[in-house]
N, C-alpha and C positions, 0 to 999 in steps of 0.2 A: 355443380352440374357441368355437363359437357359444354364446351364453347362452340359458338357458331362457326368459328374458323376450323375447329376439329371436324365438325360434321360436313362442312363443304369440302374439306380436303380429303377426308377418309370415309365418305358416306358408306360405300359398299362394305368396307372392312368393319365399320362400326355395326352395321346391320347384322353382319355375320356373327360377330362376337356377342351381340345382345341375345342371339338365339341360344347361346350357352346358358344364359340366365332365364331361358324360357320366356323371353320377351320379344314380341314382334313389333319393332319400331318403325315399320314401313310407312304406315299412315301418318304417324306423328312427324317423322322426319320429312316426309313429303310436304306436310303443312308448313314446317319450319322453313324449308327452302322456298316455297311459294310466298310465304310472308316476307322473307328476306329479299326476294325479287321485287316485291311491291315496295319495300323500304328503299331499295336502291333506285327504283323508278321515281319515287317521291323525292329522294335526295337529288337526283339529276335535274328534276323539274325545278326544285327549290334553288339549286345552284344556277340554273339558267335564268331564273327570275332575279336572283341576286346580281348577276352580271348585267342584266338589263337595267335594274335599278341603279347600279353604279354608273352605267353609261348615261342614263337620263339625268341623274344628279349632276354629272359633270357638264352635261348640255345646258342645264338650268343656269349654271354659273356663267357660261359663255353668253347665253341669251341676255342675262342681266347686264353683262358688260356692254352688250350691243343695244341696251335700253329697249329690248323687245319684251315688255312686261306681260302683254297678253299671251304670247307664246310660252313665256316662262310659267305663267299660271296654269296653262293647259298641261304643261309638262309636270308641274307639281301635282296636279290631279291624277296624272298617270302614276306617279311615284306612290301616292296614297293608295291607289288600287293595287299596285304591285306589293306594297307592304302588307296589305290585308291578305293577298293571295299567298305570300310567303308565310305569314303567320298561320294560315289555314293548313298549308302543306306541312309546316313544322308540327302542328297539332296531330295531323294524320300520321306523321312519322313516329311521334311519341306513342300513339295508339298501337302502331305496328310493332314497335319495340316491346311493348307490354304483351302483345300477342305472342311474339317470339319467346319472351321469357317464360310466359305461362306454359308454353309448349315444351320448352327445354327442361323445366323442372319435372316434367312427367317422364323423362327419359332417364333410366338408371345409369349408374356408372358402368363402363365396359369392364368385363373381367380380365384379369391378367392371363397371359397365354398359358400359364400352368394350371389354371382352374379346371378341374375335371368335369366332364359332362355328368348330368344327373338331375333328377326331379325333386328329390327330398333328402332328408337327413340320412335315409337308408343308403344313399349313394355316396356319402362322404368317404374320404379315403383316410385310412389309418396311417399315421406317420410313425408313431412309436408309442410304446407303453413303458411304464416305470412303477416304482414303488413295490410294495408287497402286501399281501393280505395277512392281517393279524389273526391269531387264534382266538376265536370267540367262544363265549360260554354257550351251553346248550340253549336253544330257543332264544337267539339274540333279539333284542327289542328294537323297534324303529325309533328314530330320534324323538318323535313327539311323545312316545311313552316314557323314554328316558328323561325328557324334559320335565314331565309330570312327576316321575318317580323321585328325582333329586331336587325338585322345586326350583329349576333354573330357567325354564321357559314356560310361560303361561299363555296359552292360546285363548282360553275362555275369558281371561281377564282383558286381553286385548280386544276381543269381540265385544265385551261389555263397554269398554271405554270408547272404542271407535267402530269396529266391525271386523269381519273376517279379513285375514291378510295383514293384520297389525299386531304382531305378538309383543308381549312384555317379557323382557329378560330380567332375571332376578338373581341376586347374590352372586354366586360364582359364574352363573350364566352371563350376567352383565359384565363381570370382570373379564371373562374370556373374550367377549366382544371387543372390549377396550384393548385387551392384550394383542389380539390379532390386528386391529387397526394400527397400533403403534409398531408392531413387528413389521407389517407390510410397508408402512411409511419409511421406517428405518432402512429396510432392505432397498427400497427405491432410491433413497437419498445416497446410499453407498454406491449405487450404480450411476450417480450423476444427475438425478432428477431433483429439481428445486420444488420444495413444497409450496402449494397454493391453498388458501382457504377461501373458496369462491362463494358468491351468493347461491341460495338454494332455489331462487326463482329467476326466470329470464323473460325478456320481452320477445315479441314476434321476430324481430330482426335476428336475434341470437338463435331462435329455433329454426329459422330459415337457413342461417349460415352453416350449420352443421348437418342439415338435412332432415331434422325431425318434423319440420313444417314444409309443405302442407301435408305430406303423405302419412305421418304418424300422429296427427292431431288427436284422433280418437283414443290414443293410448296415454295421453298426457293429462294430468290434472290441471284444470284451468281456473284461474281466479278472475271471474268476470268483471268485478268492480274495478280492478286495476289493469285488466288486460295483460296478465302475466301467467306464465306456466311454471309449475313445479318441475324441477329438473328430473329427467329419467336416468341421468348419469352425469358425472362430473365432466365428462367429455364436452358437454355443451357449453357451460360457462368458461371452462379453461381454454378451449380452442378459440372461443369468441373474444378472449383478451386481445387477439391479434386481428380482429375484424377491421378492415380499412387501414391496415398497417403496412408500411414498406420496410422490410428488414434489409440489413446489409448481408451480403453473401457470407461474410465472416461471422455473422451471428449464428449461422446454422451449424449443427442442429440445435434447436431449442427443445429442452427436455423439462417437463413439469409433471408433478404428481400431486394428487389431491384426494383427501378423504371427504366424502359427503354421504348423508342419507340420500337415497334415491326413491322416487315416487313413480309408480306405474299402475295404470288402471287395470291392465291385464284383461281387457274386455274380451269376452269370448273364450276364456280359459276355464275349462270344466274338467271334472273327473278326478281320478286318483292322483294325477300328477300335481295337483294343487295342494295336497295334504301337507300339514306341518310347515316346514321351512322351504319346501320345494318351489313354491311360487307365491311371492308376497306382493302387497301393494306398497309397502315401505320396507326398505332394507338398506344396510350399510355396504359401502364399496369403496375400495381404494383404486384409483385410476392412474394410468401413466399415459402421457400425451407427448408426441414428438412432432416437430416441424423440421423437415429435412430437405436437402438438395435432391432434385429428381434423380440424379445419377447415383445417389447413395441410399435411397429410401428402402430398397429391398434388402440391402445389407443391414439396415437398421431394423427392419421387420424381423429378420432372423435373430438379431441380437435381443430384441424384445421377447421373442418366443423362448430363447434360451434363459433369459432373465426370469420370466414367469415360471418356467420349469424348475429353475434353481430354487425359487421360493417354495414351491410345492414339495420338492425333495427335502427341504429342511423341516417339513412337518412329519418327520420320522416315519418314512415308508408308506405314506398314504398312497394307495393304489390310484394311478392316473393314466390317462391316455391323451394323445394329441391327434386331432383329425384335421384334415384340410377340407374345407367346405366345397361341395360341388356347386355348379352353377345355379341349380334350382333352390339351394338352401342359402345362397350368398345374399347378404343384405343389399338393399337398394343402392346405398352410397359406396359400398366396398368394392375394391378391385381384387382383393385376396384376403381371406380370413382363415385363421387357425383357431379352432376351439379346443379348450382344455376341459376334460371331464374327470371327475373323481368318482370312485366306486362307492356306492351306498350298500354296505354289507347286509343290513337287515331288509332293505327293500329289493336287493339283488338287481340294481340298475345303475347306470352311469348318469351322473348329474353334471351339467355344464357349470363351470365356475369362472370361466374367462373366455373372452373372444379377443384375439389380437389381430388388428386389421390395418391394411394400407389402403387409403382412399385416393392415393395419387393426387392429382390436382382438382378433383371433383369438389371437395369442400373449399379449398382455397379460392376457387373461382367464385363460389357463392359468397364467400367472406370478403372478396376483394383483398385478399392477403397476397402480397407480392414480396419479392426480394430483388435487390440490385445485382444483376449478373455482371461480373467484372469483364466478361468477354463479349457481351451483347449490349446493344444500345437500349433495347426495351426491357422494362422490368418483367420478371418471370413469376409464374405461380409455383410456389414450393409444393412438396407433397406433405400431407398430414397423415399421422398414424396414431392409433391409440389401442389400449388394452386394459383389461381388468387385472389388477395386481394386488389384491384379488377381491372378488365378490364374497361376502361373508356367509350368507345363509346356508348355502349348500356345502361350503367348507366346514361350517359348524356341524351340519347334519352328518357329514362323512366322518368327522373327528369323533363325534359322540358314538356313532354306530360301529366304526371300525376299532375303537379303542376301549370299548366296554369290556369289563372283566367282572368276575364274581364279587370283587371288592369295591368296584366303582369304575369311573372313567379316567384313564390315565392321560396326562397332558404331555405333549411332545417337549423334549428337553429344550428346544429352541425358544419355547414360550415361558419357561419357568421364571425367568427374571422379570417378565411382564405380568404374569398372573400372580406371582407370590405363593402359588400352591402347585403341587404335583399331581393331585388327584381330585376328582369330584366324587364325593361319597356322602 
């Protein structure tokens, strides 16, 4: 979240930038400043009472030396009343701190200066395209029909076992999933990311730290008996490794990658866009996460974008495009996001397979993640970044649809050593 110091220093600039996200923060920020004024008044009063208490306590010692017991006892009564008053003021301060925090978490991250204006995904800006369209057979099939034809993805069986949005991968379909996971992890490790295998459930503090709670609570699966949440992305547990941690400046950048299943309720998602692998409740994804010095984070963001693009390029010409999200489509916690989309040949539409984002210090403030700056006395908040490298369902959908032939579905050469086969037939 934004810090109180940021808001007090750059109030007007923050309000202006939040409008790019189509967010009017006037009322909330006004309440934040009012609550902070109250906090400072309480602090001043408490400091005054503390000084008075110290003075009377010193006086009691002098009265006792002078054998003025009655006056000393009266003074002790005064100190008792002062201590109760100070305790009351400290309680009110704590309540005010909570009010400020509850208000601050309602304010999204401010967008980077390069974020374009816009209200929805229709206003996102195309950065570049790549790949090539494959020659397809007449009347190409969508991936859900190809999955059934070759008996590699069974949506009906998943519906029987669990419900809609939980497919079962079979035979070469399961092997393709495993191949892609290993391929993505290997590519990430080559780029300097350390592999992590994190828990698949997190507590409330972890959900708050990366910004899933409280605003995305309805999208997460919740285990009530244990007060735990199933992770929507590996970003949550991997970034929370560093919650309440102070790093040395020399430790930066920290680069981690993780494969996990991901769980999302996808409440309110209806229509044709949820068919097949387009939108699932459980899916596999490989994530990359960086913690970087504030002065180098946008260079790291560009490097992450290039890295993800490089992986997609190795999937033998899969058509893709990169878009910069406009303010209205930008996530609550993000300062700048690039989306990667691959082309679904049979559906004739673009499918998002990765978002690569810089959160600047928004997450690290919530996490109380800091680093020791060699040039400054105070510890600083680093910037956090993450991206999908990559999410599997729509990559699989695009591979099946774009690489279908009369003889079967061909496998990109880069995956042969992982799959052990070159074609699904």
